[in-house]
Each structure stands twice: as C-alpha cells, then as structure tokens.
N, C-alpha and C positions, 0 to 999 in steps of 0.2 A: 690264280687261285684254282687247281683241279679237281677241289671237292670242299666240303661243309668245313668251318675251322672248328670245328667240332674235334676233327679228326687230327687238324694240325696243319701248319703250311708245310710245303717239300721240304724246306730248311729243315724243321723243327722235326719231321720223319724222318732225315736224313741222321740226324744228329743221334736222335733215341734208338736208331737202327745201330749206329756205330757203338753207340754206348750202353744200348742194354747188357753186355755181362758185367761191366762197370759196377751199374747200379743193383744186382744183386750177384756178387762173386761169388755167394756161397747158397748152395739152394740143399732143401730136405730131400735127404731120399729114404724110403719104407719100402717096406714084403707086406704085400695086402695077400690075406690066402681066406680061404674059403669056397663055394661053391658056385658056380654060376646058375642064373634062374632055370636051368635045364637039367640041373642037378650033378655036372660034374665037377670034380675037384679042380683047383686051379690055385696059384701061385704069380703074383704080378708083382714086376719091378718097376715103382713109379716114383720117377723126378718129378721135386717140386711140384707146383700144386695150382689151383686155381680152378674157375668155375665149369669148363669142358670138360679138365681130370675129373673133378668132383662126379659131373652128372655122367660122365661116360661109365665111371665103376657104377655108379647107381643103377644103372641101368642094364649093365651086363651080369651084377653079380644079386645072391641073396642077403638077405639083412644083415645075416650072422656073421659077415665078413670080418677079419681080425686085421688088422694093420700092426707091426712091429715097425720101429725106427729103428733105421742103421746108422743117424745122425747127421750133419753137414755134412756136404762138401765142396771142394772147389769147384765152379763151374767146368773149369779147364779141364780137370780130374774127371769130367764125368764119362768121356768116349774110353777111357783107359778101363774105368771100372765099368762099363758095360760090354766091354769084351770078354774082363774076366768074370763077371757075376750073372750077365744075360743069359746064359748057356743053363742057368742052374734053374731057370724061372719060366712058367708057359706062354708071359707075355711080357715085356718092356713097352711102356707108356712114359714116353719125359716130355715136357715143357724146356723147350731150346731157344734161347735167341737163335734170330734168323741167319747172322750174321756168324754165327759158329756152325749151323746146319748146314750151310754152305760150304764150308773149311774142314766142318771135321769126321761128318756123319757119312757114312757108305748108302750106296742105294739099294740096300736091303730094307732099308724103314720106309715108311709110308710116312706122307708130308701130310699134316692136316693142318689149313689154316686155324686161327687162332678164333674166328669168327668169322661167317660168312654175312654178308648183307643178302635183302630180297627187294627186287624194285618192281612195280607192274604198271603199265600205261595209264592215266589217268583216264582215257577213253575205253580202254580195255574193262573196268571198273563199272563206267556207265554202261556199258553194254552187258553184262552180264545182270546190271541190277535190273535192267529194262526187260529182260529175260524173264523176271518173274519167279525164277525157282533158282535153287542151289544154293551155298554157302552167303554169297553176295546179297542175293535177296533177302535171305531171312535173318542175314545180319539187320538190312534196314526195315523188315520188318518188326523185329526185337526192339528196335531203337524206338518205334512208337509205340510199342506195348509197355513198354517200361517208363514212356513219357522222357526221355533225355533230351538234355539241351546243351548245344555247345556255345560257348563265350569264349572271346579270346581277351585276356588280360596279360599284358608285358612292362609293367613298371618292376622296378627293382626289389620292391616287396612281395611282388609277386614270385618272381625267382624263390627268392627266400622260402618262403609257404609251400612253395612246388617240391623244393628239395626237402625239405624237413617233413612234408605232413605226407607226401604223395612218394617220390621217388628214392629217398634212403630207407622208408621202411619197406617197400616194396622190393626193391632188392636184394634188403636184407633175410626176409621171409622167403626168399626164392633160392637165394644161394645161399644163405650162412655165412662163416665166416672165409668162405671163398669169393663172396663179392668183392667184385672191382668196378666202383663208382665211382663218374665224372667228378672233380673239383668244380668249386663253384664258379673261381674263374672262367673255367671253359667254357660254363654253361651260360657265362655272363657275354660272351663273345659270340656263340650261337644267336643269343636273344637278340643282340645288336643288329641280327641280318634275319632277326626271325620274330617268333610268335609262343605263348603259351597259350592251347586250346585247353580249357577246363569243362569236363562232361557233368551237369549237372542232373540233380532228380530231386523234385521236389522242393528244387531251389537250393539244395545243398551239394557242393561239389564233391565227387566221388570216384573221380579219378580224372587224367592230366597227364601231356605230353608236350615237350617242348621241340618245337620243331623248328628247322633253318631251312631259309629260301639261298639255293645256288641255282646258277642258270637257268635253264628248263627243270629242276628237280627239286620236289619238297622233300627235304630228310627227315625223317623221326630220329633227334637225337635220343632222348629219353624219355623213358615213360615212367607212370607210378599209380598207384592206388592207396586210397586209406582205409579200404577195407579187407577184410581178413581173406586167405584166398577161397576159401570155401564161399563166402558172401560172393568174391568178385566172379566166381566161375556160375553161381545162381543166377546174378543179375547181368553176365554179358558184357561187362564194362571195360573190358580190353578190347573185345570184340568193337565197342562203341566207340571207341578209340580212331581204331579204322576206317569208320563212316566219317567220323568226323575231319581227319584226315585227307580222306576223299574228298569228300563235300567242299572241304575248302580249298584245294587242287584244282578240281572243276571249275569252281567258281572264280577262280583267278588266275586260269588258266596257264597252268603247270602241265607240262608233257607226261611228266615220270614221278611217282609217288616212292619215295623208299621206306618201306614199311619196318627198316632198322636191321638188326643184328638177331641172328639163330645161331644154335650150336652148330658145328659143321658134322650133322651126318642127316639122313635123308631122313632118318624114324623120328628126328627130333619133332614133336607134337606144334611147338611154334612155327618149325618152317612149314609143315605140311599145311597149318591151317593158313598161314599167307600165299604157298602154292595155289589155294583154292578159290582165291582173290584173284588169280590170274596172276601171279607174281614171278618173276625168273632169278634164278640165282645171279650175283654180282660180286667180284671179288673187293673187297673193303682194300684203297691204298694206304699206305703207312705201317701195317702190321708189323712189329719187329721181333714178335716171338709164334711159336705153333707147336705144333704136336706131333712129335716123332712117336712110329709104332714099329714093332718088329717081333716076329717069335720067327726058333728055329727050328719048329717043329709042329705038325698039326695035332693041335689039342683042344678038348671043349671050351678052353680060356679064348684061345683066335678064333673059334667059330662064334663066341657068343661076343666080341667085337666086334668080327665084320657083319652081325646080325644087326647091328645098329645100323650099317649103311653108311661108313665113315667116307666124306668129301675129301677127296686129296689133288694136290696140284704138283706136279713134277714139269718143271719149266712151263713154257705153254700150255700143258695137256692138260685139264680138268676133267677127273673123273671119280668115280665111286665104287665102292667094292663090297660087297653083301656073300651071305648065302641063300641057299636056294629055300631056306624058311626064314626071314626078314623077321624082326620085331614089329610088332604090332599087325594090324589087320590085310593090308599090302601086299599083294603078289611081288615078288623079286621084278618082275618084265615091266609092273607099274610106279615102280621108285623113279625113274630116270624122268627129266624134264629141261625145261630151257635152261643153260647153263651148264648142263652136264654132257659133255664131250662123250662120254664114254662110260657103258655101264658094266662093271666084271661080274658074273656070278660065279660064286664058288659052288660047284654041281659036285659032288660022288658020285653021281653016274656020266662027267665029262672025262671023255679018253684023252682030253691035251687040249691045244688051245683050236678056237675055232668060233667064228661069229653063229648068232644065235638068228632065228626066224626075223626076230627084230632089228630093222637098223640101230648101231649103237649097243647093242647087247653082245657081251660076249661071255659064252662059258668056259671055264677053267677048272682044273683039276684040284684038289685039297693040297695042303703044301704048307713050307715056310714060306713066311713072308717074299724073302728074296724068290723063291721060286715060281710063287703066283707072280709077281711081276715080270719075271722072265719070259711066261707064258703069254703073257699079255706086249710083251716086247716094250715094258715099259723099264726095264732096268737097264740103262744105261752104262753104267760104270764111273760115271762124271760126276759132277758136282751139277746143282738145280742152276737156273739160270736166275739174275736176281730176284727177281720179283714172284719166285714160285712159291711163295708161301705169301703174298700179298702186299709184297712192298711198291705195288703199280697198280693204279686205278682202271677197272677194268668197266667200261659202261656196255650196259645193252643197247641193242639196235644198230 
C-alpha cells in the first residue's frame, strides 16, 4: 500500500481511472458571462462542475456573473464541442476524466490536477515553533491563549459524530452544492489505521480531524468544525487542528505530516497558510479527473485565470503560470516554493522566452494558451504521461 487507504488501493485507483467516463457519461455545459474582478468583460465555457471550478470562477469574476445552461452532453462528444464552440469564448474550463484527457485533448490545454496536497517534515514544524516568531509560533501561542485541548477518540460512534457534526457541515458551508465528501465506509477504513483528534475549548468540541497513519507519514484525511465560518476564523480552530496534528506526529515519531488537500493554484489561501508552516507541494496518487484550461487569444478572462496562479502537471513537469500581478498580496516572483519546478510569469514587458533573474522563474509574453506553453517549451504536441494529472504518488524528499 503506497498511500492512505482513504485514497484507495492501487487496484481501486486503477478501476476508478478506467471507469470514470462510464460513471458520469453525461456532463452539464454552461456559459458564464460577466466581468472579471478587474472589470474586463468575459465569456467562459464551463464543462461539468465541482469545487475547483466553482472556486476558480469565484476568484476570477465579479459577483454579478450570469450562467446559461447549454444542456447535458455525452462526455465523449466534448472534444468536438470544444473545437466548435471554444473559439467563441474567452476561456474554456473543463473537468475531464484523466483517461480521456490523455487521449482526446491536445497540448494547447493547461492541465491542472483536481487537488494537490501539502506535506511538511515534523522536525521543520518543531524548528519553526522554537524560533518563536512566524506563523507556526503564532499558532501555538494562539492555542494557549484560546485554551484549546486535543483529545483522541476513535470509536465507531465517534466517527459518526465527527461526520455529522463537524465534517459534513464544514464541507457544505465551504463548497455548497459543489461539495464532494468522503463516504462513511471510506472514513471507517481510514480510522482503522488512525484516529480522530478533537479540539476542545471549555470542555466542548469545536473542531476535529480524521488522521491516518501510513508508514512515516501522518495523513490528514478530513477536517471539520461545528462553528460557523466567521466564528471559526475568529477563534482559529482550523489552525488549531494543524497544531494538534503536529503535536501528535512529533510525539509518535512521524517524519512527515500531510496537512491534506488544497485547490490547485498558488494563490489559494489554504495552500498559502500551509506553505507558511514549511509545507511543500505533493501530488496525490489516484486522481482520476482534472481541470483543463485553454484560450485562443489573450483577453481579460485569460489574465484573470492566470492571476490565480494555476498549478499544472504535464508529464513529469510540475509548473505554475501567473501574471505579473497575481491575486492577493504576494509578488509573482515569491509564489514559487518546493514542489514547483518552474514558475512562468506572463508579462507584457517580456519580449519572448527567457529565464528571469531568479532560478526557476521564466517570463513569457501574453498570448493564447498554446503560445504561452510553446514559449516555455512545454507544448510537446503529444499526450501526457499516465501520471500527468496525479495518477501516481509523488513523495517529497
């Protein structure tokens, strides 16, 4: 077993990969129109749904965007539909089964994994805590100030309670109709190799996480809180879960802590927070779907998409693409970190392909998705390797 049981056995992962088109043979397609957060008009053709697509659009667009359904289409007919309709829109975003992405979609598409994980060495957390400043030290100070206590409970009834009062409410509050949660049977298998850590305040559980032990790594499988989003933010209960997981890993001798999944773009707030704990990017094994993105000309929609700094995996290469003014407070040059091989910065001042002053950073001129990939030497004209969207586990270190 190469990873946590919650992610599936290798046999199950392969079956899910092969049968993904059969399990969702028809997908909804819609056109989203509106303005980007910078005010530019846009028309986006969206295939299928899911949390990453929902959050991508929310990050790119102003709130008054409108969606018009085109109906449901056979997943096998989508490539021809995109060739026909794609040029009429500023951007195409599609959730596609990986097996079809490898067969039917040409190299003009950026390929985003459906989710990415963030792992940190346990001794790195200890080092940052001892330093007495920064995100980790502040998290431990807040733990003490809030009077949090970590308690392990792992009976079957505890799993039911966790699912019903913490995990499901939290996922639904965060993702709404796009929420995709683990089933109880999967979590039960994970619990057989792990535990549930409850964070309590004044004797009352306020947050919890299901952790699974696998080799030298303590994996975060699912998290949740019974607090509403505003109260959770004010009390810092989600940060407290990282403190509790880190303490358990350090006490029991784990080398790595898997802080769990993040959206596949560098400006994701959850990813940025985990990065501040010293975590690095790791590709999750067994992903059977991913996000494809393409555009035929440089528009405000393409700029808004790349301002999110999407993480891409083409064959063995992991890279991110952003603009010179990415979403959030960080400069483009500071977005890269361990696990990202290359960072492409689309800059109107760039005259063409060229490495930046910082190793691993390249500036390219604006253009279509195909032109940007070609400038970086990433447009091979062939299909990606079977693990290009995460079908193989990548382990740091």
